[in-house]
GUFI-710606 format. One record per atom (N, C-alpha, C, O): residue number from 1; atom name; x, z, y. Coordinates in steps of 0.2 Angstrom, whole numbers, always signed. Atoms other than C-alpha are relative to their C-alpha. Layout:
N
+-----+----+-------+-------+-------+
|   i | at |    xx |    zz |    yy |
+-----+----+-------+-------+-------+
| NUM | CA |     X |     Z |     Y |
...
+-----+----+-------+-------+-------+
//
This chain:
101
+-----+----+-------+-------+-------+
|   i | at |    xx |    zz |    yy |
+-----+----+-------+-------+-------+
|   1 |  N |    -1 |    +4 |    +7 |
|   1 | CA |  +624 |  +602 |  +478 |
|   1 |  C |    -6 |    +2 |    -4 |
|   1 |  O |    -9 |    +7 |    -4 |
|   2 |  N |    +5 |    +0 |    +5 |
|   2 | CA |  +611 |  +599 |  +465 |
|   2 |  C |    +2 |    -1 |    -7 |
|   2 |  O |    +6 |    -6 |    -8 |
|   3 |  N |    -2 |    +0 |    +7 |
|   3 | CA |  +613 |  +602 |  +447 |
|   3 |  C |    -6 |    +1 |    -5 |
|   3 |  O |   -10 |    +6 |    -4 |
|   4 |  N |    +5 |    +0 |    +5 |
|   4 | CA |  +601 |  +599 |  +432 |
|   4 |  C |    +3 |    +3 |    -6 |
|   4 |  O |    +8 |    +1 |    -8 |
|   5 |  N |    -2 |    -4 |    +6 |
|   5 | CA |  +602 |  +611 |  +417 |
|   5 |  C |    -6 |    -1 |    -5 |
|   5 |  O |   -12 |    +0 |    -3 |
|   6 |  N |    +5 |    +1 |    +5 |
|   6 | CA |  +592 |  +607 |  +401 |
|   6 |  C |    +3 |    +2 |    -7 |
|   6 |  O |    +9 |    +5 |    -7 |
|   7 |  N |    -3 |    -1 |    +6 |
|   7 | CA |  +595 |  +609 |  +382 |
|   7 |  C |    +6 |    -3 |    -2 |
|   7 |  O |   +10 |    -1 |    -7 |
|   8 |  N |    -6 |    +4 |    +2 |
|   8 | CA |  +609 |  +596 |  +382 |
|   8 |  C |    +6 |    +3 |    +4 |
|   8 |  O |   +12 |    +1 |    +2 |
|   9 |  N |    -5 |    -3 |    -5 |
|   9 | CA |  +619 |  +606 |  +396 |
|   9 |  C |    -1 |    -1 |    +6 |
|   9 |  O |    -7 |    -2 |    +8 |
|  10 |  N |    +1 |    +0 |    -8 |
|  10 | CA |  +622 |  +604 |  +414 |
|  10 |  C |    +3 |    -7 |    +2 |
|  10 |  O |    +7 |   -10 |    -1 |
|  11 |  N |    -2 |    +6 |    -3 |
|  11 | CA |  +623 |  +588 |  +424 |
|  11 |  C |    +6 |    +1 |    +5 |
|  11 |  O |    +7 |    +6 |    +8 |
|  12 |  N |    -5 |    -1 |    -5 |
|  12 | CA |  +637 |  +584 |  +436 |
|  12 |  C |    -4 |    +1 |    +6 |
|  12 |  O |    -9 |    -1 |    +7 |
|  13 |  N |    +3 |    -2 |    -6 |
|  13 | CA |  +634 |  +590 |  +454 |
|  13 |  C |    -1 |    -6 |    +4 |
|  13 |  O |    +3 |   -11 |    +4 |
|  14 |  N |    +1 |    +6 |    -4 |
|  14 | CA |  +626 |  +578 |  +466 |
|  14 |  C |    -2 |    +3 |    +7 |
|  14 |  O |    -5 |    +8 |    +8 |
|  15 |  N |    +0 |    -2 |    -7 |
|  15 | CA |  +625 |  +579 |  +485 |
|  15 |  C |    -8 |    +0 |    +2 |
|  15 |  O |   -12 |    -3 |    -2 |
|  16 |  N |    +7 |    +0 |    -2 |
|  16 | CA |  +608 |  +584 |  +493 |
|  16 |  C |    -2 |    -5 |    +5 |
|  16 |  O |    +2 |    -6 |   +10 |
|  17 |  N |    +3 |    +5 |    -5 |
|  17 | CA |  +598 |  +570 |  +502 |
|  17 |  C |    +5 |    -6 |    +0 |
|  17 |  O |    +8 |    -7 |    +6 |
|  18 |  N |    -4 |    +6 |    +0 |
|  18 | CA |  +609 |  +555 |  +497 |
|  18 |  C |    -4 |    -6 |    +1 |
|  18 |  O |    -2 |   -12 |    -1 |
|  19 |  N |    +4 |    +6 |    -1 |
|  19 | CA |  +595 |  +543 |  +502 |
|  19 |  C |    -6 |    -2 |    -4 |
|  19 |  O |    -9 |    -7 |    -2 |
|  20 |  N |    +6 |    +2 |    +5 |
|  20 | CA |  +582 |  +543 |  +488 |
|  20 |  C |    -6 |    +2 |    +4 |
|  20 |  O |    -7 |    +7 |    +8 |
|  21 |  N |    +8 |    +0 |    -3 |
|  21 | CA |  +564 |  +540 |  +494 |
|  21 |  C |    -5 |    +1 |    -5 |
|  21 |  O |    -6 |    -3 |   -10 |
|  22 |  N |    +5 |    -1 |    +5 |
|  22 | CA |  +550 |  +547 |  +484 |
|  22 |  C |    -6 |    -3 |    +3 |
|  22 |  O |    -8 |    +0 |    +8 |
|  23 |  N |    +6 |    +3 |    -2 |
|  23 | CA |  +535 |  +536 |  +486 |
|  23 |  C |    -6 |    +3 |    -4 |
|  23 |  O |    -5 |    +3 |   -10 |
|  24 |  N |    +5 |    -2 |    +3 |
|  24 | CA |  +518 |  +543 |  +481 |
|  24 |  C |    -6 |    -5 |    +0 |
|  24 |  O |    -6 |   -10 |    +5 |
|  25 |  N |    +6 |    +5 |    +0 |
|  25 | CA |  +501 |  +533 |  +478 |
|  25 |  C |    -3 |    +2 |    +6 |
|  25 |  O |    -5 |    +8 |    +8 |
|  26 |  N |    +5 |    -1 |    -6 |
|  26 | CA |  +492 |  +531 |  +495 |
|  26 |  C |    -7 |    +3 |    -2 |
|  26 |  O |    -9 |    +1 |    -8 |
|  27 |  N |    +6 |    -2 |    +1 |
|  27 | CA |  +476 |  +539 |  +497 |
|  27 |  C |    -5 |    -6 |    +0 |
|  27 |  O |    -3 |   -11 |    +3 |
|  28 |  N |    +5 |    +6 |    +0 |
|  28 | CA |  +460 |  +528 |  +494 |
|  28 |  C |    -2 |    -1 |    +7 |
|  28 |  O |    -2 |    +3 |   +12 |
|  29 |  N |    +2 |    +2 |    -7 |
|  29 | CA |  +454 |  +518 |  +509 |
|  29 |  C |    -7 |    +4 |    +1 |
|  29 |  O |   -10 |    +6 |    -4 |
|  30 |  N |    +6 |    -4 |    -2 |
|  30 | CA |  +440 |  +527 |  +518 |
|  30 |  C |    -5 |    -4 |    +5 |
|  30 |  O |    -3 |   -10 |    +7 |
|  31 |  N |    +4 |    +4 |    -5 |
|  31 | CA |  +425 |  +521 |  +529 |
|  31 |  C |    -2 |    -7 |    -2 |
|  31 |  O |    -3 |   -11 |    +2 |
|  32 |  N |    +2 |    +6 |    +3 |
|  32 | CA |  +420 |  +507 |  +517 |
|  32 |  C |    -7 |    -2 |    +3 |
|  32 |  O |   -12 |    +2 |    +2 |
|  33 |  N |    +6 |    +2 |    -4 |
|  33 | CA |  +406 |  +498 |  +528 |
|  33 |  C |    -2 |    -7 |    -1 |
|  33 |  O |    +2 |   -12 |    -1 |
|  34 |  N |    +3 |    +7 |    +1 |
|  34 | CA |  +395 |  +483 |  +525 |
|  34 |  C |    +1 |    -4 |    +7 |
|  34 |  O |    +0 |    -1 |   +12 |
|  35 |  N |    -1 |    +4 |    -5 |
|  35 | CA |  +398 |  +469 |  +537 |
|  35 |  C |    -7 |    -3 |    +1 |
|  35 |  O |    -8 |    -8 |    -2 |
|  36 |  N |    +7 |    +2 |    +0 |
|  36 | CA |  +379 |  +467 |  +541 |
|  36 |  C |    -1 |    -8 |    +2 |
|  36 |  O |    -6 |   -11 |    +0 |
|  37 |  N |    +1 |    +7 |    -3 |
|  37 | CA |  +381 |  +450 |  +551 |
|  37 |  C |    +2 |    -5 |    -5 |
|  37 |  O |    +1 |   -11 |    -4 |
|  38 |  N |    -3 |    +5 |    +5 |
|  38 | CA |  +390 |  +442 |  +535 |
|  38 |  C |    -4 |    +1 |    -6 |
|  38 |  O |    -6 |    -4 |   -10 |
|  39 |  N |    +3 |    -1 |    +7 |
|  39 | CA |  +381 |  +450 |  +520 |
|  39 |  C |    -6 |    -3 |    -1 |
|  39 |  O |   -10 |    -3 |    +4 |
|  40 |  N |    +7 |    +3 |    +2 |
|  40 | CA |  +367 |  +440 |  +512 |
|  40 |  C |    -1 |    +1 |    -7 |
|  40 |  O |    +2 |    +6 |   -10 |
|  41 |  N |    +2 |    -1 |    +7 |
|  41 | CA |  +359 |  +438 |  +495 |
|  41 |  C |    +5 |    -2 |    -4 |
|  41 |  O |    +6 |    +0 |   -10 |
|  42 |  N |    -5 |    +3 |    +5 |
|  42 | CA |  +374 |  +429 |  +489 |
|  42 |  C |    +7 |    +2 |    +2 |
|  42 |  O |   +12 |    +0 |    -2 |
|  43 |  N |    -7 |    -2 |    -3 |
|  43 | CA |  +389 |  +436 |  +499 |
|  43 |  C |    +0 |    +7 |    +3 |
|  43 |  O |    -4 |    +9 |    +7 |
|  44 |  N |    -1 |    -7 |    -3 |
|  44 | CA |  +395 |  +454 |  +502 |
|  44 |  C |    +6 |    -1 |    +4 |
|  44 |  O |   +11 |    -4 |    +2 |
|  45 |  N |    -6 |    -1 |    -5 |
|  45 | CA |  +407 |  +458 |  +516 |
|  45 |  C |    +0 |    +7 |    +2 |
|  45 |  O |    -5 |   +10 |    +3 |
|  46 |  N |    -2 |    -7 |    -2 |
|  46 | CA |  +415 |  +474 |  +521 |
|  46 |  C |    +6 |    +1 |    +3 |
|  46 |  O |   +10 |    -3 |    +3 |
|  47 |  N |    -6 |    -3 |    -3 |
|  47 | CA |  +428 |  +483 |  +530 |
|  47 |  C |    +1 |    +7 |    -2 |
|  47 |  O |    -3 |   +11 |    -5 |
|  48 |  N |    -2 |    -7 |    +1 |
|  48 | CA |  +438 |  +499 |  +528 |
|  48 |  C |    +5 |    +2 |    +4 |
|  48 |  O |    +8 |    -2 |    +8 |
|  49 |  N |    -6 |    -3 |    -4 |
|  49 | CA |  +451 |  +510 |  +535 |
|  49 |  C |    +5 |    +3 |    -5 |
|  49 |  O |    +3 |    +6 |   -10 |
|  50 |  N |    -5 |    -3 |    +4 |
|  50 | CA |  +467 |  +516 |  +527 |
|  50 |  C |    -1 |    +7 |    -1 |
|  50 |  O |    -4 |   +10 |    +4 |
|  51 |  N |    +0 |    -7 |    +2 |
|  51 | CA |  +467 |  +533 |  +518 |
|  51 |  C |    +4 |    +4 |    +5 |
|  51 |  O |    +8 |    +1 |   +10 |
|  52 |  N |    -3 |    -4 |    -5 |
|  52 | CA |  +474 |  +548 |  +528 |
|  52 |  C |    +8 |    -1 |    -2 |
|  52 |  O |   +12 |    -1 |    +3 |
|  53 |  N |    -6 |    +1 |    +1 |
|  53 | CA |  +491 |  +547 |  +519 |
|  53 |  C |    +2 |    -7 |    -4 |
|  53 |  O |    -1 |    -9 |    -8 |
|  54 |  N |    -2 |    +5 |    +2 |
|  54 | CA |  +501 |  +532 |  +515 |
|  54 |  C |    +5 |    +0 |    -6 |
|  54 |  O |    +7 |    -5 |    -9 |
|  55 |  N |    -4 |    -1 |    +5 |
|  55 | CA |  +512 |  +539 |  +501 |
|  55 |  C |    +8 |    -1 |    +1 |
|  55 |  O |   +12 |    -1 |    -4 |
|  56 |  N |    -7 |    +1 |    -3 |
|  56 | CA |  +528 |  +537 |  +511 |
|  56 |  C |    +3 |    -7 |    +1 |
|  56 |  O |    +9 |    -8 |    +2 |
|  57 |  N |    -2 |    +7 |    -2 |
|  57 | CA |  +528 |  +518 |  +513 |
|  57 |  C |    -6 |    -4 |    +3 |
|  57 |  O |   -11 |    -2 |    +1 |
|  58 |  N |    +6 |    +4 |    -3 |
|  58 | CA |  +517 |  +506 |  +523 |
|  58 |  C |    -4 |    -3 |    -5 |
|  58 |  O |    -1 |    -6 |   -10 |
|  59 |  N |    +5 |    +3 |    +5 |
|  59 | CA |  +502 |  +499 |  +513 |
|  59 |  C |    +2 |    -8 |    +2 |
|  59 |  O |    +2 |    -9 |    +8 |
|  60 |  N |    -1 |    +7 |    -2 |
|  60 | CA |  +506 |  +480 |  +512 |
|  60 |  C |    -6 |    -4 |    -2 |
|  60 |  O |    -7 |    -9 |    +1 |
|  61 |  N |    +6 |    +4 |    +2 |
|  61 | CA |  +490 |  +474 |  +503 |
|  61 |  C |    -5 |    +4 |    -4 |
|  61 |  O |    -3 |   +10 |    -6 |
|  62 |  N |    +5 |    -3 |    +4 |
|  62 | CA |  +474 |  +478 |  +494 |
|  62 |  C |    -3 |    -4 |    -6 |
|  62 |  O |    -1 |   -10 |    -6 |
|  63 |  N |    +3 |    +3 |    +6 |
|  63 | CA |  +465 |  +474 |  +478 |
|  63 |  C |    -7 |    +2 |    +0 |
|  63 |  O |    -9 |    +7 |    +0 |
|  64 |  N |    +7 |    -2 |    +0 |
|  64 | CA |  +446 |  +472 |  +477 |
|  64 |  C |    -2 |    -1 |    -7 |
|  64 |  O |    -1 |    -6 |   -11 |
|  65 |  N |    +2 |    +0 |    +7 |
|  65 | CA |  +437 |  +476 |  +460 |
|  65 |  C |    -8 |    +0 |    +1 |
|  65 |  O |   -10 |    +3 |    +6 |
|  66 |  N |    +7 |    -1 |    -1 |
|  66 | CA |  +418 |  +474 |  +457 |
|  66 |  C |    -3 |    +1 |    -7 |
|  66 |  O |    +0 |    -2 |   -12 |
|  67 |  N |    +4 |    -1 |    +6 |
|  67 | CA |  +406 |  +479 |  +443 |
|  67 |  C |    -7 |    -2 |    +1 |
|  67 |  O |   -10 |    -1 |    +6 |
|  68 |  N |    +7 |    +3 |    +0 |
|  68 | CA |  +389 |  +471 |  +439 |
|  68 |  C |    -4 |    +4 |    -4 |
|  68 |  O |    -8 |    +2 |    -8 |
|  69 |  N |    +4 |    -5 |    +3 |
|  69 | CA |  +381 |  +487 |  +433 |
|  69 |  C |    +1 |    +0 |    -8 |
|  69 |  O |    -3 |    +2 |   -12 |
|  70 |  N |    -2 |    -1 |    +7 |
|  70 | CA |  +390 |  +487 |  +416 |
|  70 |  C |    +5 |    +5 |    -1 |
|  70 |  O |    +8 |    +6 |    -6 |
|  71 |  N |    -5 |    -5 |    +1 |
|  71 | CA |  +402 |  +500 |  +420 |
|  71 |  C |    +7 |    -3 |    -2 |
|  71 |  O |   +11 |    +0 |    -6 |
|  72 |  N |    -6 |    +3 |    +2 |
|  72 | CA |  +417 |  +488 |  +419 |
|  72 |  C |    +3 |    -4 |    +7 |
|  72 |  O |    +1 |    -9 |    +8 |
|  73 |  N |    -3 |    +2 |    -6 |
|  73 | CA |  +427 |  +485 |  +435 |
|  73 |  C |    +4 |    -6 |    -2 |
|  73 |  O |    +9 |    -6 |    -5 |
|  74 |  N |    -5 |    +6 |    +0 |
|  74 | CA |  +435 |  +467 |  +436 |
|  74 |  C |    +4 |    -1 |    +6 |
|  74 |  O |    +1 |    -1 |   +12 |
|  75 |  N |    -4 |    +2 |    -7 |
|  75 | CA |  +448 |  +462 |  +449 |
|  75 |  C |    -3 |    -7 |    +3 |
|  75 |  O |    -4 |   -12 |    +0 |
|  76 |  N |    +4 |    +6 |    -3 |
|  76 | CA |  +439 |  +450 |  +460 |
|  76 |  C |    +6 |    -3 |    +5 |
|  76 |  O |    +6 |    -9 |    +5 |
|  77 |  N |    -5 |    +3 |    -4 |
|  77 | CA |  +454 |  +447 |  +472 |
|  77 |  C |    +6 |    +5 |    +1 |
|  77 |  O |    +5 |   +11 |    +2 |
|  78 |  N |    -6 |    -5 |    -1 |
|  78 | CA |  +472 |  +454 |  +475 |
|  78 |  C |    +3 |    -3 |    +6 |
|  78 |  O |    +2 |    -8 |    +9 |
|  79 |  N |    -3 |    +2 |    -6 |
|  79 | CA |  +484 |  +453 |  +489 |
|  79 |  C |    -4 |    -1 |    +6 |
|  79 |  O |    -2 |    -6 |   +10 |
|  80 |  N |    +5 |    +1 |    -6 |
|  80 | CA |  +471 |  +456 |  +503 |
|  80 |  C |    +4 |    +4 |    +5 |
|  80 |  O |    +5 |   +10 |    +5 |
|  81 |  N |    -4 |    -3 |    -6 |
|  81 | CA |  +481 |  +459 |  +519 |
|  81 |  C |    -4 |    +3 |    +5 |
|  81 |  O |    -2 |    +9 |    +7 |
|  82 |  N |    +4 |    -3 |    -5 |
|  82 | CA |  +468 |  +463 |  +532 |
|  82 |  C |    -5 |    +5 |    -3 |
|  82 |  O |    -6 |    +5 |    -9 |
|  83 |  N |    +4 |    -4 |    +3 |
|  83 | CA |  +456 |  +477 |  +530 |
|  83 |  C |    -8 |    -2 |    +1 |
|  83 |  O |   -12 |    +1 |    +3 |
|  84 |  N |    +6 |    +3 |    +0 |
|  84 | CA |  +441 |  +466 |  +529 |
|  84 |  C |    -1 |    -5 |    -6 |
|  84 |  O |    +4 |    -8 |    -8 |
|  85 |  N |    +0 |    +4 |    +6 |
|  85 | CA |  +434 |  +456 |  +514 |
|  85 |  C |    -7 |    -3 |    +0 |
|  85 |  O |   -12 |    +0 |    +2 |
|  86 |  N |    +6 |    +3 |    +2 |
|  86 | CA |  +421 |  +443 |  +510 |
|  86 |  C |    +0 |    -3 |    -6 |
|  86 |  O |    +4 |    -8 |    -7 |
|  87 |  N |    +0 |    +2 |    +7 |
|  87 | CA |  +416 |  +439 |  +492 |
|  87 |  C |    +0 |    -8 |    +1 |
|  87 |  O |    -3 |   -12 |    +5 |
|  88 |  N |    +0 |    +7 |    +0 |
|  88 | CA |  +421 |  +421 |  +488 |
|  88 |  C |    -4 |    -3 |    -6 |
|  88 |  O |    -5 |    -9 |    -7 |
|  89 |  N |    +5 |    +2 |    +6 |
|  89 | CA |  +410 |  +421 |  +472 |
|  89 |  C |    -7 |    +1 |    +2 |
|  89 |  O |    -9 |    +5 |    +6 |
|  90 |  N |    +7 |    -1 |    -2 |
|  90 | CA |  +392 |  +418 |  +473 |
|  90 |  C |    -3 |    +6 |    -4 |
|  90 |  O |    -2 |    +7 |   -10 |
|  91 |  N |    +3 |    -5 |    +3 |
|  91 | CA |  +383 |  +434 |  +470 |
|  91 |  C |    -8 |    -1 |    -3 |
|  91 |  O |   -11 |    -6 |    +0 |
|  92 |  N |    +7 |    +1 |    +2 |
|  92 | CA |  +366 |  +435 |  +460 |
|  92 |  C |    -5 |    +3 |    +3 |
|  92 |  O |    -5 |   +10 |    +3 |
|  93 |  N |    +6 |    -4 |    -3 |
|  93 | CA |  +351 |  +439 |  +470 |
|  93 |  C |    -3 |    +5 |    -4 |
|  93 |  O |    -5 |    +3 |   -10 |
|  94 |  N |    +3 |    -5 |    +4 |
|  94 | CA |  +343 |  +455 |  +464 |
|  94 |  C |    +5 |    +4 |    -4 |
|  94 |  O |    +3 |    +9 |    -7 |
|  95 |  N |    -5 |    -4 |    +5 |
|  95 | CA |  +359 |  +461 |  +454 |
|  95 |  C |    +3 |    +5 |    +4 |
|  95 |  O |    +4 |    +5 |   +10 |
|  96 |  N |    -4 |    -6 |    -3 |
|  96 | CA |  +367 |  +477 |  +458 |
|  96 |  C |    +8 |    +0 |    -1 |
|  96 |  O |   +10 |    +0 |    -7 |
|  97 |  N |    -7 |    +0 |    +0 |
|  97 | CA |  +386 |  +477 |  +462 |
|  97 |  C |    +2 |    +6 |    +3 |
|  97 |  O |    -1 |    +9 |    +7 |
|  98 |  N |    -5 |    -5 |    -2 |
|  98 | CA |  +399 |  +490 |  +464 |
|  98 |  C |    +6 |    -2 |    +2 |
|  98 |  O |    +9 |    -6 |    -2 |
|  99 |  N |    -7 |    +2 |    -2 |
|  99 | CA |  +415 |  +487 |  +474 |
|  99 |  C |    +5 |    +6 |    +1 |
|  99 |  O |    +3 |   +11 |    +3 |
| 100 |  N |    -6 |    -4 |    -1 |
| 100 | CA |  +432 |  +496 |  +474 |
| 100 |  C |    +5 |    -3 |    +3 |
| 100 |  O |    +6 |    -9 |    +2 |
| 101 |  N |    -6 |    +2 |    -3 |
| 101 | CA |  +446 |  +494 |  +486 |
| 101 |  C |    +5 |    +4 |    -2 |
| 101 |  O |   +11 |    +3 |    +1 |
+-----+----+-------+-------+-------+
//
C-alpha cells in the first residue's frame, strides 16, 4: 500500500502498481547527418537516429526547427514520421542555417 503524508494530513491508501505509466521526455535524436545526394544551395536534407531512451512510449513523430543565424529557432515542420527530412522552403545561398530535430 502507498500513502501520502503532507501538512494537510494523510491520504487514503492505494494499491501498488495499479497500472499507472510514467512517461519521460525521450532523448534527443542522434547521428544527424547530411544527405549529400540531395543537399544543394537551396535544399537541406538530413537523416537521424532515435536517441537511446524513448521515455517509456514509442516516438510517433518529430518536429524540425531552424535558425537563420539570429539565435531564434522557428518551427519549420511538425509531425515528421520518418527519420529523414528535406526542406520544402527555398534556402538562401550563402546563408548559415542551424537545424534542430
